[in-house]
C-alpha positions as a Markdown table, in Angstrom:
| # | Residue | x | y | z |
|---|---|---|---|---|
| 1 | Met | -20.3 | 5.0 | 4.8 |
| 2 | Asp | -18.8 | 3.8 | 1.5 |
| 3 | Glu | -15.7 | 2.2 | 1.3 |
| 4 | Leu | -13.2 | 3.8 | -1.0 |
| 5 | Val | -10.1 | 1.2 | -2.9 |
| 6 | Glu | -6.8 | 2.5 | -2.2 |
| 7 | Pro | -4.2 | 2.3 | -4.9 |
| 8 | Gly | -2.9 | -1.3 | -3.9 |
| 9 | Gly | -6.7 | -2.7 | -4.3 |
| 10 | Ala | -7.5 | -3.2 | -0.7 |
| 11 | Leu | -10.6 | -1.4 | 0.7 |
| 12 | Met | -10.1 | 1.4 | 3.1 |
| 13 | Pro | -12.4 | 1.3 | 5.9 |
| 14 | Pro | -15.5 | 3.4 | 5.8 |
| 15 | Ile | -15.3 | 6.8 | 8.3 |
| 16 | Pro | -18.4 | 6.8 | 10.6 |
| 17 | Pro | -20.6 | 9.4 | 10.3 |
| 18 | Asp | -20.2 | 10.2 | 14.1 |
| 19 | Asp | -16.3 | 9.9 | 13.8 |
| 20 | Ala | -15.7 | 13.5 | 15.4 |
| 21 | Glu | -17.9 | 13.0 | 18.2 |
| 22 | Arg | -16.5 | 9.5 | 18.6 |
| 23 | Leu | -13.0 | 10.8 | 18.7 |
| 24 | Ala | -13.9 | 13.6 | 21.2 |
| 25 | Ala | -15.4 | 10.7 | 23.2 |
| 26 | Leu | -12.3 | 8.7 | 22.8 |
| 27 | Trp | -9.9 | 11.8 | 23.9 |
| 28 | Arg | -12.0 | 12.1 | 26.7 |
| 29 | Thr | -11.1 | 8.9 | 28.1 |
| 30 | Gly | -7.5 | 9.5 | 28.7 |
| 31 | Leu | -6.5 | 6.2 | 27.4 |
| 32 | Leu | -4.6 | 7.2 | 24.3 |
| 33 | Asp | -0.8 | 6.5 | 24.7 |
| 34 | Ser | -1.3 | 5.6 | 28.3 |
| 35 | Pro | 1.1 | 3.3 | 30.3 |
| 36 | Pro | 0.2 | -0.7 | 30.3 |
| 37 | Ala | -2.3 | -1.6 | 32.4 |
| 38 | Glu | -2.7 | -4.9 | 34.0 |
| 39 | Cys | -6.6 | -4.7 | 34.1 |
| 40 | Phe | -6.5 | -4.6 | 30.1 |
| 41 | Asp | -3.7 | -6.8 | 29.6 |
| 42 | Arg | -5.2 | -9.6 | 32.0 |
| 43 | Ile | -8.2 | -9.8 | 29.6 |
| 44 | Thr | -5.9 | -9.5 | 26.4 |
| 45 | Arg | -4.2 | -12.3 | 27.7 |
| 46 | Ser | -7.1 | -14.5 | 28.7 |
| 47 | Val | -8.9 | -14.2 | 25.7 |
| 48 | Ala | -5.9 | -15.2 | 23.6 |
| 49 | Ala | -5.7 | -18.2 | 25.6 |
| 50 | Leu | -9.1 | -19.1 | 25.5 |
| 51 | Leu | -9.8 | -18.9 | 21.8 |
| 52 | Arg | -6.1 | -20.3 | 21.0 |
| 53 | Val | -5.0 | -17.5 | 19.0 |
| 54 | Pro | -1.3 | -16.3 | 18.8 |
| 55 | Met | -2.3 | -12.5 | 18.7 |
| 56 | Ala | -5.0 | -10.3 | 20.5 |
| 57 | Ala | -5.5 | -6.9 | 21.1 |
| 58 | Val | -7.4 | -4.0 | 22.9 |
| 59 | Ser | -7.4 | -1.1 | 19.7 |
| 60 | Leu | -8.3 | 2.4 | 20.3 |
| 61 | Val | -9.2 | 4.0 | 16.7 |
| 62 | Asp | -7.7 | 7.6 | 16.8 |
| 63 | Arg | -8.1 | 9.9 | 14.0 |
| 64 | Lys | -5.1 | 8.4 | 11.6 |
| 65 | Arg | -3.8 | 5.5 | 13.8 |
| 66 | Gln | -5.0 | 2.7 | 15.6 |
| 67 | Trp | -3.3 | 2.2 | 19.0 |
| 68 | Phe | -3.1 | -0.8 | 21.4 |
| 69 | Leu | -3.9 | -0.2 | 24.5 |
| 70 | Ser | -3.0 | -3.8 | 25.0 |
| 71 | Arg | -1.4 | -6.6 | 23.3 |
| 72 | Val | -0.4 | -10.3 | 23.1 |
| 73 | Gly | 1.7 | -11.7 | 20.5 |
| 74 | Leu | 1.8 | -8.2 | 18.3 |
| 75 | Ala | 5.3 | -6.2 | 17.9 |
| 76 | Leu | 3.3 | -3.4 | 16.8 |
| 77 | Ala | 2.2 | -0.6 | 19.1 |
| 78 | Gln | 0.0 | 0.8 | 16.6 |
| 79 | Thr | -1.0 | 1.0 | 12.7 |
| 80 | Pro | -2.0 | 3.6 | 10.1 |
| 81 | Arg | -6.0 | 3.8 | 10.8 |
| 82 | Asp | -6.4 | 3.3 | 7.0 |
| 83 | Ile | -5.0 | -0.3 | 7.4 |
| 84 | Ala | -6.1 | -1.4 | 10.2 |
| 85 | Phe | -9.0 | -4.1 | 10.5 |
| 86 | Cys | -10.5 | -2.5 | 13.6 |
| 87 | Ser | -11.1 | 0.5 | 11.7 |
| 88 | His | -13.9 | -1.8 | 9.9 |
| 89 | Ala | -15.4 | -3.0 | 12.9 |
| 90 | Val | -15.5 | 0.8 | 14.6 |
| 91 | Ala | -17.5 | 1.9 | 11.6 |
| 92 | Ala | -20.0 | -1.1 | 11.3 |
| 93 | Arg | -20.5 | -1.2 | 15.1 |
| 94 | Arg | -21.1 | -4.8 | 15.3 |
| 95 | Leu | -18.8 | -8.0 | 15.5 |
| 96 | Leu | -16.5 | -8.5 | 12.5 |
| 97 | Arg | -15.3 | -12.0 | 11.7 |
| 98 | Val | -12.7 | -12.7 | 8.8 |
| 99 | Cys | -12.1 | -16.1 | 8.3 |
| 100 | Asp | -9.3 | -16.0 | 5.8 |
| 101 | Ala | -8.5 | -12.5 | 5.1 |
| 102 | Arg | -6.7 | -13.6 | 1.5 |
| 103 | Leu | -9.9 | -14.4 | 0.4 |
| 104 | Asp | -11.8 | -11.0 | 1.6 |
| 105 | Pro | -11.5 | -7.9 | -0.9 |
| 106 | Arg | -11.4 | -5.8 | 2.1 |
| 107 | Phe | -8.0 | -7.3 | 3.2 |
| 108 | Ala | -6.7 | -9.3 | 0.5 |
| 109 | His | -4.1 | -6.6 | -0.3 |
| 110 | Asn | -3.5 | -5.2 | 3.2 |
| 111 | Pro | 0.2 | -5.2 | 4.3 |
| 112 | Leu | -0.8 | -6.9 | 7.6 |
| 113 | Val | -2.0 | -9.6 | 5.5 |
| 114 | Thr | 0.8 | -9.7 | 2.9 |
| 115 | Gly | 3.5 | -8.9 | 5.2 |
| 116 | Glu | 4.1 | -9.2 | 9.1 |
| 117 | Pro | 2.2 | -10.2 | 11.2 |
| 118 | His | 0.4 | -12.2 | 8.3 |
| 119 | Val | -2.8 | -11.8 | 9.6 |
| 120 | Arg | -5.3 | -14.7 | 8.1 |
| 121 | Ala | -8.3 | -14.8 | 10.6 |
| 122 | Tyr | -9.6 | -11.9 | 12.6 |
| 123 | Leu | -12.4 | -11.5 | 15.0 |
| 124 | Ala | -13.4 | -8.4 | 16.6 |
| 125 | Val | -15.9 | -6.6 | 18.9 |
| 126 | Pro | -16.2 | -2.8 | 19.1 |
| 127 | Leu | -16.0 | -1.3 | 22.2 |
| 128 | Leu | -19.1 | 1.2 | 22.9 |
| 129 | Asp | -19.2 | 4.1 | 25.2 |
| 130 | Ala | -22.2 | 4.9 | 27.2 |
| 131 | Ala | -23.3 | 7.3 | 24.2 |
| 132 | Gly | -22.8 | 4.3 | 21.7 |
| 133 | His | -19.7 | 5.5 | 20.3 |
| 134 | Ala | -17.2 | 2.6 | 19.1 |
| 135 | Leu | -13.9 | 3.7 | 20.4 |
| 136 | Gly | -12.1 | 0.7 | 19.4 |
| 137 | Thr | -12.4 | -3.3 | 19.5 |
| 138 | Leu | -11.6 | -6.5 | 21.3 |
| 139 | Cys | -10.0 | -8.4 | 18.7 |
| 140 | Val | -8.4 | -11.6 | 18.2 |
| 141 | Leu | -5.9 | -12.6 | 15.0 |
| 142 | Asp | -4.5 | -15.8 | 13.7 |
| 143 | Arg | -1.9 | -16.7 | 10.9 |
| 144 | Glu | -3.8 | -19.4 | 9.9 |
| 145 | Pro | -7.3 | -19.3 | 8.2 |
| 146 | Arg | -10.0 | -20.3 | 10.6 |
| 147 | Glu | -13.6 | -20.3 | 11.6 |
| 148 | Phe | -14.8 | -18.8 | 14.8 |
| 149 | Ser | -17.7 | -20.9 | 16.5 |
| 150 | Thr | -20.7 | -19.3 | 17.7 |
| 151 | Glu | -19.5 | -20.1 | 21.4 |
| 152 | Glu | -16.1 | -18.0 | 20.6 |
| 153 | Gln | -17.8 | -15.1 | 19.4 |
| 154 | Gln | -20.1 | -15.1 | 22.2 |
| 155 | Leu | -17.1 | -15.0 | 24.5 |
| 156 | Leu | -15.3 | -12.5 | 22.8 |
| 157 | Gln | -18.4 | -10.3 | 23.0 |
| 158 | Arg | -18.8 | -10.8 | 26.7 |
| 159 | Tyr | -15.1 | -9.7 | 27.4 |
| 160 | Gly | -15.7 | -7.0 | 25.2 |
| 161 | Lys | -18.4 | -5.8 | 27.7 |
| 162 | Ala | -16.1 | -6.1 | 30.7 |
| 163 | Leu | -13.6 | -3.8 | 28.8 |
| 164 | Glu | -16.6 | -1.4 | 28.2 |
| 165 | Arg | -17.4 | -1.4 | 31.8 |
| 166 | Leu | -13.5 | -0.6 | 32.7 |
| 167 | Ile | -13.2 | 2.0 | 29.8 |
| 168 | Arg | -16.4 | 3.8 | 31.3 |
| 169 | Gly | -14.9 | 3.9 | 34.6 |
């Protein structure tokens, strides 16, 4: 899973080797482009408040886009997959922490960093289906650089597990 450099200098997220199976599993959930659901929004709001961040989302990473199943503090309903921070977390299938995106070569030239919403800090956990495919993430974003404590990382992971149970039905 090598990362490619796009013309602006940012690193594009790698495509997981199981991407075809991952996408099929994502589409089977029926969640893409679904109407807002309070069960997801409640978790997103809770995580944003508990981690004291202005933005939080449940993202689903489709073939060419990242779509937000739930979001707080983000005007965008979706972004292209190739600029999505969450694409990196999906490919890695593990927690991703970025303390200052301006200093991280994967994100320094990303339009979500250089322009609205001016992402500086990012923390995400991948949302896995029963077969282990990463369908998307639960993520929090801040407009200021920051560390995320071990406790904050663990809290996000616990909420991610709750989301996985909701997604699996």
